[in-house]
C-alpha positions in Angstrom: 18.8 -10.7 3.9 16.2 -13.7 2.3 16.5 -16.0 5.8 15.3 -12.7 7.3 12.4 -12.5 4.9 11.7 -16.0 3.8 11.3 -15.9 8.1 8.8 -13.0 8.6 6.8 -14.5 5.8 6.2 -17.6 7.2 5.5 -15.6 11.0 2.8 -13.5 9.0 0.9 -16.9 7.3 0.8 -18.4 10.9 -0.9 -15.4 12.3 -3.1 -14.3 9.6 -4.5 -17.9 9.4 -4.5 -17.9 13.6 -7.8 -19.1 13.9 -8.4 -18.2 17.7 -7.7 -14.3 16.8 -10.4 -12.2 17.3 -11.9 -11.4 13.8 -9.8 -14.0 12.3 -12.1 -13.4 8.5 -13.5 -10.5 7.2 -17.5 -11.2 8.2 -18.8 -7.4 6.6 -20.1 -6.0 3.7 -18.5 -7.1 0.5 -18.8 -4.0 -1.0 -16.2 -2.4 1.7 -13.4 -4.8 1.2 -14.0 -4.2 -2.3 -13.3 -0.2 -2.2 -10.8 -0.4 0.0 -8.5 -3.2 -1.5 -9.3 -1.5 -5.0 -7.8 1.9 -3.1 -4.9 0.2 -1.8 -4.5 -1.2 -5.9 -5.4 2.7 -6.7 -3.0 4.1 -4.1 0.4 1.4 -5.0 -0.2 2.2 -8.9 -0.1 6.7 -8.0 3.1 5.7 -6.1 4.5 4.1 -8.6 3.5 5.7 -12.0 3.1 9.2 -10.4 4.9 10.2 -7.0 8.2 8.6 -7.4 8.4 9.4 -11.7 7.5 12.7 -10.7 9.1 13.5 -7.7 12.4 12.2 -9.6 11.6 14.6 -12.5 11.7 18.4 -9.7 14.9 16.5 -8.5 16.2 16.7 -12.1 15.0 19.9 -12.8 16.5 21.3 -9.4 19.8 19.7 -10.6 19.6 20.8 -14.0 18.9 24.7 -13.5 21.7 27.2 -14.3 23.4 29.0 -11.2 22.0 32.5 -12.7 18.5 31.3 -11.7 16.0 32.9 -9.4 16.8 30.7 -5.7 13.1 30.5 -5.7 13.2 28.3 -8.4 15.4 26.3 -7.3 13.8 25.5 -3.9 10.1 25.3 -5.6 11.2 22.9 -7.5 12.8 20.8 -4.3 9.8 21.2 -2.7 7.7 19.9 -5.2 10.0 16.8 -5.3 9.8 16.2 -1.7 5.4 17.2 -1.2 5.3 14.4 -4.8 7.2 11.5 -2.1 5.6 11.9 0.9 2.0 12.1 -0.2 2.3 8.8 -2.7 4.0 7.6 0.4 0.9 8.8 3.1 -1.9 7.3 0.7 -0.5 4.2 -0.1 0.3 4.0 4.0 -3.2 5.0 4.6 -4.5 2.7 2.4 -2.6 -0.1 3.6 -3.7 0.2 7.4 -7.5 1.1 6.5 -7.4 -2.4 4.7 -5.6 -4.4 7.3 -7.4 -2.5 9.9 -11.2 -4.3 8.1 -9.5 -7.7 7.9 -6.9 -8.0 10.7 -7.7 -5.7 13.5 -5.3 -7.8 15.8 -2.3 -6.9 13.4 -2.5 -3.6 12.2 -0.3 -2.0 14.1 2.5 -4.9 13.8 1.9 -5.2 9.9 1.9 -1.0 8.9 5.5 -1.1 10.9 6.5 -3.9 8.8 5.2 -1.5 5.5 8.3 0.7 6.6 10.4 -2.1 6.4 12.9 -2.3 3.0 12.2 -5.2 1.0 9.7 -6.4 3.7 7.3 -3.6 2.8 6.5 -5.5 -1.1 6.1 -8.8 0.9 3.6 -7.4 3.0 1.8 -5.3 0.8 1.5 -8.7 -1.3 0.2 -11.1 1.5 -2.3 -8.0 2.8 -3.6 -8.2 -1.0 -3.6 -12.0 -1.3 -5.7 -11.7 1.6 -8.2 -9.3 0.5 -8.9 -11.4 -2.6 -8.8 -14.8 -0.7 -11.4 -13.4 1.5 -13.6 -11.8 -1.7 -12.8 -15.7 -3.6 -14.3 -16.8 -0.2 -17.7 -15.4 -0.7 -18.3 -16.2 -4.2 -17.2 -13.3 -6.2 -14.5 -13.8 -9.4 -11.9 -11.7 -9.1 -8.8 -10.9 -10.2 -5.1 -9.4 -9.3 -6.8 -5.7 -9.6 -10.1 -7.1 -7.5 -13.3 -6.1 -8.3 -15.0 -2.5 -9.0 -17.2 -1.6 -5.7 -19.7 -0.5 -8.2 -20.3 -3.7 -10.1 -22.7 -5.1 -7.2 -24.6 -3.2 -4.1 
């Protein structure tokens, strides 16, 4: 599995650095790039800190509610677990797609498909965040791993 992930990472690096591809680099408003980068970071943090623990909490409640309680309460706990997980996942995929469409529009569909592959999704998200940081640094901004607040510049 590690060999496949390494090979996919090499192919993605080649595609991201391809000079002949249309829109090989980002040449739009820097504020939009920073906002989408920050949006993806927020979606990642929401999924990891709120959506997944929240869904696990409701699954735990569903499993530990005694049988003599109403089925409605048990169903509500299961429904909230599904809603928390799906909202976190769809928010993350939407933010990811909007940033990849901005940076590499010719690869947006393929990158989005790779987000659904286990283990490769982490590599693809990190590659995209790294690519966005690289574009902001090329344009003269001092940014960290969490990017820059778009309100800091016009």
